[in-house]
N, C-alpha and C positions, 0 to 999 in steps of 0.2 A: 385844644382838643378836650371835650368834656369827658367826665369819668365813664359814662355809659359807652362811648366809642372806644375808649382805652380798654375797658373790660371786655368788649367784643373782640378786640385785637388779641388780648391776653388769652381769652378763651380759645381763639384759633391757634395761637402759639402752642398752648399746652395740649390741645387736641392733636395737632400734627406731631408734637414730640411723643405723645403716648401712642399714637398710631404706629409711628416708626418703631417704638420700643415693643409694642404688642405684636407687630408683624413677625418678629423673630422667635416669640415664645414657643409656638408649636413646632418650630423648625430646628432650633438649636440642639436639642437632645439627639436627633437623628444625624444632624450635621457633624456633631462632635463624635458620635459613634462611628461614622464613616472614616474619621481621621484616627480612630483607634482608642478613643476615650472609654474607660470602664465606667460603670455606674458610680463608683466612688469619685472618680475624676470629674465626672459630670456634676456631681453634687458640689465639689469644690469650685468648679467653674462657675456655677450659679451663685454660690456664696461669695465669691471674690468680688463681684460687682457690688453687692450690698455692703461688704466690709469697707470698700473704698468710699461708698456713699456715707457710711457711718463716720469714717475718719475725716472726710474733707468737707462735708456740708457746713459745719460751723465756720470753717476758714472762708469759704466762698461767701457766706452770709455777711461776715465781717468786711470782706473786701468790697462787697456791693455797697456797704454803708460808706466806705471811704472814697471809692472812685465812681460810684454810680451804678444803677441797676442795668442799664442797657449794655455797656461793654462786658459785664460779667455774664449776662444772659447770652450774648453772642459767643463768648468763649465756651460756655456750656453746650450750646447747640452745635457749634463747630466740632467740639470734642466728641459729641454723639455721632455726628456724620462720619468723622474719621474712624471711630471704632467700628461702625457698621461696614465701611469699605474694607477695613483691615480683616474683619471676619469673613467677608466675601472672598478675599484672595488667600485666606489661610490654607496652608498645606500640611501643617503639623499642629499637634495639640498645644505646644507652647505658644504658638502664634495666637490661638484662641484666648489663652490666658493674658497675653500681652494686650490684645484688643479689649478684653473685658476690664483690665486694670486701667488702661488709658481712658476708656469710656466711663468707668466708675468715678475716677478722679475728677475729670472735667465736667461730666454731666451732673455731678453733685451740686453744681451751681444752679441748675434750672429751677427746682421746686422752691428752695428758700428765697431765691431772687424774685420769682414771680409772686410768691406770697407776700414778700416785703413790698413789692411794687403795688399790690392791691391795697396794702395798709397805707402806703404813701398817698394814694389818690382817693380814698374813701373817707367819709366822715365816720365817727364812731357808731352812729346810728345805722349806717349802711354797710359796716365792716363785715358782718356775718353774711350778708347777701353776696358781697364780692368774693369772699372765701368760698362760699357755696358754688358760685359760678365756675371757679377754677376746679373745684372738686368734681363738678359735672363734666367738665372737659376731660379730666383725667379718666373718669369712668367710661365715657363714650369712646375715648381713644383705645381703652383696653377691650372694648366690645368689638370695634371694627378692625383693629390691628390683627389679632389672631385669626380672624375670619379671612382677611386678605392674605396673610401669610400662608394659611392652609391651602388656599386656592392655587397660589403661584408656586408653591413648593412641589406640586405634583410633577412638574416638568423638569425642574432643576432646583436643588436645595440652596444654591447660592443666590438665586434670583431675589428671594425675600430680603436678603441683606442689602443688595443693591437698591431695592425699593425703599428700604428704611433710610439708606444714605441719601437718596434723592428727596425723600420727605423731609429730612433734616435740613438739607440745603434750601428747600423752599421756605422752611420755617426761619432759617438764618436770614434770608433775603427779606422776609416779612418784618423781622425785628430791625434789620439794618436800615430799611427805607421807609417804614411806616410808623414804627414805635418811637415815641419821644422819651427823652430822659425824664424821670419823675422826681429826681433830687436836684434842686438848684445848687449851685456851687457853694453858696453860703450855708446850705443846710446839710452838707455832707458831714457825717460823724467821723471824728478823728479821736479814737480812744487809745490810751496807752496799754490798758489791760487786754490781754488776749482771752477770748471766751474759751472755755473748756467744759468737758462734761462734768468734771469735778466741781467747777465753779457753778455750773447749772444746778447741780444737786445741793448746793449751799445757798442758792438764791431763794427769795420769797416765792418764786413761781415753780420751785422744784417739783411740787406734787403734780402740776399740770404736765410736765415732761414725763414723769413716771407713769401717770395715767395713760398718756399716749403710747408709752412703751408696752404696757399691759394689753391695750387694745390691739396694737400691732402684732404682738405675739399670738394672740388668740385668732386674729384674722389669718395670719400666715399659716398657722397650724391647720385651720380649716381648709384653706386653699391647697395645701400639700396633701391632704388626706381624703377630701370629699369624693374625688373620683373613685377611689377604692371603696369607700363606704357606700356610695350610691349603687355601685355594681354588686357589692355583697348583699345589700339590703333589698334592692329593687331590680337588679339585673339591668341597670341603665348603662348603655354604651356611650362612646365618645360623642356621637352626633346629638343624642338627646341631652347629654350632659352640657354640651355647648349651648343648646337652646336654653337650658336652665340658667346658666351663668349669664346669658344674654338678657333674659328676662330680669334677673336680679340687677344686672348692671344698668339697664334702662330705668328701672324703678328708682334705683339709687341716684341716677343722674337727674331724674325729674325732681326728686326731693331736694337734692343739693342745688339745682339750678333755680328753683323757685321757692320751695317751702322753708328752707333754712333761713333765708332773709326775713320772711314774714314772722317766723317763730322767734328769731332773736330780737326783732323789734318789739314784739308783744310780750315775750316772756323773759328775755335776757339770755345771754350765753350759758349761764349756769344751769338754768332749767332745761335748756336744750341738750346740754351735755348729759344731764341725768336721764332725760327721756331716751336719748340715744343709747346709753349704757344699758338701761333696763330693757329697751327693745332688742338689743343684741343678745342679752341673757335669755330673753324669751325665745328668740330665734334659735339659739343653741339648744335650748330645752326641747323645742319642737322638732328639731332635726333628728333627735333620738327616736322619733316615731315615724320617720319616713318609710313609706310602703310602696310607692309607685311614682311615676313621673309627675303627676299632679301635686301630690303632697310634697315631693322634693322641691318643685318650683315654688309653691306657696310658702313653705317654711323657710327656704333659703332667701326668698324675697323679703320676708318679714325681718330676717337677720340683716339683710342688706340695707333695708330702710333705716333700721336703728343705727347700724354702724356708719351709714352715710352722714348722719347728723353730727358725729363726734368731732372729726378732724376740723371741719370749717369753724365750728363753735370754739374749739380749743385755740385754733390759730387766731381767731378774732379776739378772744379774751386775752391771750398772751400779748398781742400787739397793743391792746389798750393799756395793759399793765406795764409795758416795757419802759424802763428808765433809760435805755440806751437805744442804739439804732435797731430798726425793725429787722434788718438783715441778720444781725447777730442772734436775735431771738428765734426767727424762723429757721435759721441754719441749725440751731441746737435742736429745735423740734423735729426737723427732718432727720437729724442724726439719731434721735431716739426712735423714730419711726423705722429707720434702717436697722437699728439694733434689734427691734422686734422681728424684722424680716430675716435676720441672721439666726436668731434663737428659735423662732416659731416652727419652721419646717422640720428640722431634726427632732425637736421636742414632740411635735405632732406625730411624726413617724414612729418615734420610740413608744409613745403612749398607745398608738394604734396597734403596735405589735403586742402590747399587753392585753388589750381588748378593744374592739373597733369603736366602742362608745366613748373611750377615755378622752380623745381630743376635744369632744364637745362638752363633756362634763368639766374638763379643765377650762374650757371657754367660759362656762357659767361661773366657775370659781374666779377666773381672772376678771370677769365683768364685775363680780361682787367686790373684789379687791380694788378695781378701778373706781367703783362708786365710793368705797371707803376712803380711798386716797383723795377723792374730790371733796368729801365732807371734811377731811382733815385740812385740806387747802382752805376751805371756807372758814373753819374754826381759827386757823392761824391768821388768815386775812382780817377777820373781825378783831382779833387781839391786837394786831399791828395798827389797825385804824383807831382803836381806843387809846393807844399810846402816842398817837400823832397829835 
């Protein structure tokens, strides 16, 4: 099976995974509230999943290097399905936490394994394109998932969870019967040293992990506060806000699905990362001037286009620089991404409470820091090359 066909299958896998994940996004707060969860409890419930992803992504990445991508991906998708069905039958708040913990631990396998799979089957020249295709699948899944969840939740709040479970089962079958293993037995990595976040921060690629953390914090802060900001500044309700995020998501998916590959081939990952960070910073600055639906849609889309370039380019560059298994590297990257999603929402909410403009000003600051971290990475890389 050639790389194009495999990438098409991986696109479908991540699309279905993210549709299933997205379906429950608009429903979980109301579902938890029905079971007696307070706003604070709901915040903890949402954070629990990201904490598990943060802790377990490196482990799954390393395991996929040892035993192969396919079995680890099947474990991750099966865990996702199990967590959705557990949510559907939950009758108490603690059951929601149990489901989110199980789902977070097991589904932490999905993103690093798929990203490592892409690195396995692509040449260095096409690596950015492959990473962009996976990013596009994630973006499109997040667009369609919440829309489906909102429609089916009107009759019964448990239905979206069953739909997510079924979506995950379909994805599991797709992986089980269509996807081939990407690591031949002789190529499986067997390392004695366990990867850790501390080790990642001491590695030559540490600045790329930190960069992704800054980008993730700023994005999560925006996602947590923009609904309030758009209402306060322009009187935008949930329906029009949904349209805005859909427009942004489609634009980002188009960029990741096609433009990232062309840009990385012509300019290299480093230039694409810089363009993405600068584009994000410009988007954050423009958001401060939102006045109505049109300006909100345009400015958020500009942000989305810039932000959409960063993760695929960082993933591509990291796997090219990897001295060990791809799974180990992509697992650590996913962990830093999750760390940003843990820090971002409460930080964004705290800053919004000070003044409604602060989350976006901080987004500009974090973008500047990310750019500085990238230049530091380039400086250190050039020094290392001179000593080799």
